C-alpha positions as a printed Julia matrix, in Angstrom:
337×3 Matrix{Float64}:
  91.53   72.99  124.39
  90.95   69.28  123.55
  87.52   67.87  124.5
  87.27   65.2   127.22
  87.34   62.3   124.77
  90.47   63.66  123.08
  92.16   64.18  126.49
  91.27   60.64  127.54
  92.83   59.22  124.38
  96.02   61.17  124.99
  96.04   60.07  128.67
  95.68   56.47  127.57
  98.74   56.87  125.3
 100.86   58.67  127.81
 102.85   56.33  130.1
 104.05   58.22  133.14
 105.86   57.23  136.3
 103.6    57.81  139.35
 105.1    59.23  142.55
 103.16   58.98  145.82
  99.4    58.61  146.31
  96.6    61.08  145.97
  95.43   62.52  149.24
  92.0    61.88  150.69
  90.7    65.27  149.66
  91.66   64.81  146.03
  90.12   61.3   145.88
  86.9    62.69  147.31
  86.88   65.63  144.89
  87.38   63.32  141.9
  84.47   61.2   143.01
  82.15   64.2   143.21
  82.95   66.41  140.29
  82.41   65.87  136.56
  85.09   65.34  133.94
  84.39   68.78  132.55
  84.98   70.37  135.97
  88.25   68.54  136.32
  89.39   69.81  132.93
  88.51   73.4   133.92
  90.53   72.99  137.09
  93.54   71.64  135.18
  93.47   74.52  132.7
  93.21   77.05  135.51
  96.33   75.54  137.09
  98.24   76.37  133.92
  97.86   80.14  134.43
 101.35   81.66  134.15
 100.53   84.79  136.16
 100.93   85.16  139.89
  98.14   86.78  141.82
  98.91   89.48  144.36
  96.77   89.86  147.52
  93.72   91.93  146.73
  94.16   93.68  150.09
  97.71   94.73  149.38
  98.25   98.46  149.44
 100.79  100.17  147.2
 103.24  102.88  148.36
 100.81  105.66  147.36
  98.1   104.3   149.58
  95.82  103.02  146.83
  94.34   99.57  147.04
  95.03   97.13  144.2
  92.43   94.4   143.85
  93.39   91.04  142.41
  96.31   92.44  140.52
  98.37   89.85  138.74
 102.13   89.94  138.3
 103.04   88.75  134.8
 106.49   87.2   134.64
 108.48   86.37  131.5
 111.95   85.32  130.52
 114.09   87.1   127.98
 117.2    85.82  126.25
 119.37   88.67  124.89
 122.16   88.02  122.43
 124.68   90.52  121.11
 125.55   90.95  117.41
 128.0    88.02  117.69
 125.37   85.68  119.11
 126.77   85.77  122.66
 124.64   86.51  125.76
 124.4    90.23  126.42
 125.02   90.53  130.09
 124.79   93.45  132.53
 121.78   95.18  130.98
 119.69   97.47  133.26
 115.96   97.91  133.64
 116.0   101.21  131.66
 117.21   99.24  128.59
 114.14   97.06  128.49
 110.59   97.84  127.34
 107.6    95.52  127.66
 104.41   95.96  125.61
 101.14   94.1   126.21
  98.63   94.38  123.39
 100.76   97.27  122.14
 100.59   99.19  125.45
 103.84   99.93  127.17
 104.07   98.49  130.74
 105.97   99.5   133.83
 108.64   96.92  134.63
 108.54   96.07  138.38
 111.18   93.34  138.44
 114.35   92.73  136.49
 116.34   89.72  137.54
 119.5    89.39  135.39
 121.08   85.89  135.06
 118.13   84.57  136.97
 118.82   81.75  139.36
 115.19   80.63  139.32
 115.32   76.81  139.33
 114.48   74.8   136.24
 111.92   72.11  135.5
 112.93   70.63  132.12
 111.26   67.93  130.01
 113.84   66.3   127.77
 112.03   64.6   124.92
 113.87   62.29  122.49
 112.34   61.18  119.15
 112.7    57.44  119.0
 110.85   56.82  115.74
 112.39   54.54  113.17
 113.5    57.52  111.08
 115.82   58.46  114.0
 117.17   55.0   114.7
 120.54   55.63  113.12
 121.15   58.67  115.28
 119.9    57.33  118.65
 123.33   56.38  120.03
 124.67   59.87  119.3
 121.53   61.51  120.71
 121.71   59.47  123.93
 125.36   60.31  124.44
 124.92   64.05  123.81
 121.82   64.13  126.02
 123.61   62.35  128.8
 126.43   65.01  128.81
 123.73   67.72  128.66
 122.05   66.33  131.8
 125.45   66.11  133.61
 126.2    69.74  132.79
 122.77   71.3   133.21
 121.14   69.78  136.27
 121.94   71.49  139.57
 120.59   70.44  142.97
 117.6    72.8   142.78
 116.7    71.83  139.17
 114.6    68.94  138.07
 114.58   67.1   134.76
 112.38   64.36  133.3
 113.21   62.11  130.32
 110.69   61.12  127.66
 110.77   59.23  124.4
 108.21   59.57  121.68
 107.4    57.5   118.61
 103.79   56.51  118.02
 103.14   57.36  121.72
 104.8    59.5   124.41
 106.47   57.65  127.26
 107.99   59.01  130.39
 111.19   57.11  131.16
 112.23   59.04  134.3
 110.16   61.41  136.49
 111.28   64.91  137.37
 114.33   64.73  139.64
 117.87   66.01  140.08
 119.31   62.5   140.28
 121.74   62.69  137.43
 122.77   58.98  137.26
 119.1    57.91  137.27
 118.28   60.35  134.47
 121.24   59.21  132.4
 120.26   55.57  132.94
 116.78   56.38  131.57
 118.28   57.37  128.25
 119.61   53.86  127.81
 116.06   52.54  127.9
 115.01   54.39  124.77
 113.69   51.91  122.19
 112.83   52.54  118.51
 109.18   52.67  117.61
 106.8    53.31  114.72
 105.33   56.72  113.96
 106.15   60.14  115.37
 103.74   61.83  117.77
 105.51   65.2   117.67
 102.62   67.46  118.61
 101.55   65.01  121.37
 105.07   65.28  122.81
 104.82   69.11  123.05
 101.26   68.95  124.42
 101.94   66.3   127.04
 105.3    67.76  128.02
 103.56   71.07  128.64
 100.87   69.33  130.71
 103.53   67.58  132.81
 105.32   70.82  133.56
 102.11   72.5   134.85
 101.86   69.84  137.57
 105.11   71.05  139.14
 105.3    73.86  141.73
 104.99   77.47  140.61
 107.98   79.86  140.78
 110.19   77.63  138.57
 111.18   78.04  134.98
 109.55   75.5   132.62
 111.44   74.25  129.65
 110.96   71.57  126.93
 113.99   70.39  125.0
 112.99   68.35  121.96
 115.41   66.28  119.79
 113.72   65.14  116.55
 113.84   65.06  112.77
 110.64   67.17  112.74
 108.51   64.41  111.29
 104.83   64.2   112.42
 102.63   61.17  111.71
 100.55   59.93  114.62
  99.64   62.79  116.98
  96.13   63.26  118.33
  96.99   66.92  119.04
  97.38   69.36  116.17
  99.75   72.29  115.72
  97.55   74.87  117.4
  96.68   72.63  120.32
 100.4    72.02  121.01
 101.31   75.68  120.59
  98.59   76.85  123.0
  99.49   74.21  125.5
 103.09   75.41  125.6
 101.95   79.04  125.99
  99.48   78.19  128.75
 102.18   76.25  130.58
 104.58   79.22  130.21
 107.1    76.74  128.84
 110.11   77.64  126.71
 110.52   75.22  123.76
 113.99   74.48  122.47
 114.18   72.14  119.5
 117.22   70.42  117.98
 116.32   69.23  114.52
 118.49   66.34  113.38
 118.29   66.17  109.59
 119.37   62.89  108.08
 118.87   64.39  104.63
 120.23   67.92  104.04
 118.49   68.64  100.76
 115.1    70.29  101.01
 113.42   67.67   98.93
 114.11   64.93  101.48
 113.46   66.88  104.71
 110.43   67.46  106.81
 110.35   71.19  105.93
 106.73   71.62  107.07
 107.55   70.08  110.45
 110.67   72.23  110.75
 108.64   75.38  110.11
 105.98   74.32  112.62
 108.6    73.75  115.32
 110.28   77.06  114.57
 106.91   78.85  114.94
 106.06   77.22  118.25
 109.55   77.78  119.67
 109.5    81.41  118.62
 106.1    82.01  120.21
 107.35   80.63  123.53
 110.62   82.53  123.54
 112.69   79.42  122.82
 114.74   78.57  119.76
 115.3    75.95  117.07
 118.77   74.59  116.21
 119.87   72.78  113.06
 123.2    71.01  113.49
 125.05   70.4   110.24
 126.28   67.02  111.45
 125.28   64.68  114.26
 128.67   65.42  115.83
 127.43   69.0   116.51
 124.54   67.78  118.67
 126.58   68.38  121.81
 127.3    71.92  120.73
 123.58   72.61  120.36
 122.93   71.29  123.91
 125.71   73.58  125.11
 123.99   76.6   123.5
 120.74   75.77  125.29
 122.53   75.34  128.64
 124.32   78.7   128.21
 121.11   80.48  127.34
 119.2    79.09  130.29
 121.96   80.36  132.6
 122.05   83.89  131.23
 118.33   84.77  130.94
 116.67   87.89  132.29
 113.49   87.49  134.29
 111.1    90.45  133.85
 107.86   91.05  135.66
 105.11   93.7   135.56
 101.54   94.45  136.65
  99.44   94.69  133.46
  97.73   98.0   132.85
  94.91   97.97  131.91
  93.89   94.79  133.65
  93.25   92.07  130.99
  89.93   90.26  130.75
  90.05   86.67  132.0
  90.3    83.8   129.63
  92.25   85.42  126.82
  95.65   85.19  125.22
  97.47   88.53  125.51
 100.15   89.48  122.97
 103.57   90.47  124.37
 106.65   92.17  122.97
 109.98   92.84  124.7
 112.31   95.46  123.24
 115.88   96.15  124.29
 117.93   99.31  123.8
 121.17   97.87  122.45
 122.54   96.28  119.28
 121.06   92.98  120.4
 118.49   90.34  119.59
 115.96   89.52  122.23
 113.82   86.41  122.47
 110.82   86.12  124.74
 107.37   84.63  124.64
 104.92   86.35  122.32
 101.8    85.81  124.43
 100.48   84.72  127.79
  97.16   83.38  129.01
  95.26   85.64  131.44
  93.43   82.82  133.26
  89.81   81.93  133.66
  87.87   80.3   130.92
  89.32   80.47  127.37
  87.17   82.52  124.99
């Protein structure tokens, strides 16, 4: 968790479109509490588990107190790389800290609405590819966004800038892409960190996704790798990265950045794509769209109850000749140890 001075620096760099005004209660609260208390509140809001009423009584008549429902998304692909549809609850197993859990909810091809942060690398190293990226991203928005979904557009170079707030207004979102301007530096980790922060401000009960288009370079971030990774996990955000490599040989690529992005994406349950040519960028967006429309939502009550303020390891297994992707950890809430 960045300290207050680090957060203030990032906030200063982050240009965001403001919608509406703060209510009287929030203004009063800000005037009375310290910066540290505000940061604690913000991190608590990122908790990806939903609390169940402590007075709720289960079917066997026993009281469950402050039980939390842990929800996660799983993408299951068959041996040919196509979505494996029609799986049943008995084909899934979920383990928390190595302990098998009882699955309470399985929602195949979930229709849970999306909140998606689309982040385009506008650094000078990407200048040659920007026209292709904008065109492919525009078609992605047209295909992906449904009335219940919301998408925001960002660019990042030496800083992260929001070009369009979360909405389902497709023409407005597409117009924002045309305002992308080249810049110096690449604040890659800041983009993941601030994209995760933005997603946590949206209502609960929606899927949170970051789609990042970049060459994987990193030069100017205030956040580091672990700060960005933990922010994505705390936000319960899936990270999908499309790495556009101007140079195909290993000697001229940002291989360290590519590995870092693959690691973060894998830990969130997302994926990293490497198009061979810029012309394949649209195909990569199509793969992301298809995956988001064929995910399974799984939920369970953790047993034993986890201590507050810890990251808990997760593993999803599936009984078929398939590959499953899901997040590798979640944050149990409270203060981080």
